[in-house]
C-alpha positions in Angstrom: 46.6 47.1 -48.1 49.5 47.9 -50.5 51.5 45.0 -49.1 48.6 42.6 -49.7 48.2 43.7 -53.3 51.9 43.6 -53.9 52.3 40.1 -52.5 49.4 38.8 -54.5 50.8 40.2 -57.8 54.3 39.0 -56.9 53.0 35.4 -56.3 51.1 35.6 -59.6 54.2 36.7 -61.5 56.3 33.9 -59.9 53.7 31.3 -61.0 53.2 32.9 -64.4 49.5 33.3 -63.7 49.3 37.1 -63.6 45.7 38.4 -63.6 45.7 42.0 -62.5 42.0 42.1 -61.4 42.9 39.4 -58.8 45.0 42.0 -57.1 41.7 43.5 -55.9 40.9 40.5 -53.7 43.2 41.7 -50.9 41.6 45.1 -51.1 38.1 43.7 -50.9 39.0 41.5 -48.0 40.8 44.2 -46.0 38.4 47.2 -46.7 35.3 45.0 -46.4 36.3 43.5 -43.1 35.8 40.1 -44.5 36.9 37.0 -42.5 39.4 34.5 -43.7 36.5 32.3 -44.8 36.1 34.7 -47.7 39.4 33.5 -49.1 38.1 29.9 -49.1 34.7 30.7 -50.4 34.3 32.4 -53.0 37.9 33.1 -54.0 39.5 29.6 -53.8 36.4 27.6 -54.6 35.8 29.8 -57.6 39.3 29.4 -58.9 39.2 25.6 -58.5 35.9 25.4 -60.4 37.3 27.6 -63.2 40.3 25.3 -63.6 38.2 22.1 -63.6 35.9 23.6 -66.2 38.9 24.6 -68.3 40.4 21.2 -68.0 37.2 19.5 -69.1 36.3 21.9 -71.9 39.8 22.2 -73.4 40.6 18.5 -73.3 37.4 17.4 -75.1 39.1 17.8 -78.5 42.1 15.6 -79.3 43.8 18.6 -81.0 43.9 20.7 -77.9 45.8 20.1 -74.7 45.3 22.1 -71.5 47.5 22.8 -69.8 50.7 22.8 -71.8 52.8 23.0 -68.6 52.3 23.1 -64.8 54.4 25.1 -62.4 
């Protein structure tokens, strides 16, 4: 379990997208006995929806630009 959390946080640091509560996802998957489908739905699909909403909402105004850079 510690390896899963460590890898998740290391990848987030490399991509400059650190979100410490997301380190709990590997713990939930491992301790809950969830299948690999749990990574696709709700984790990945939720992240994609959040990014799409952020792109739409933050680019409605001409004075704001999201995102300033992509990895």
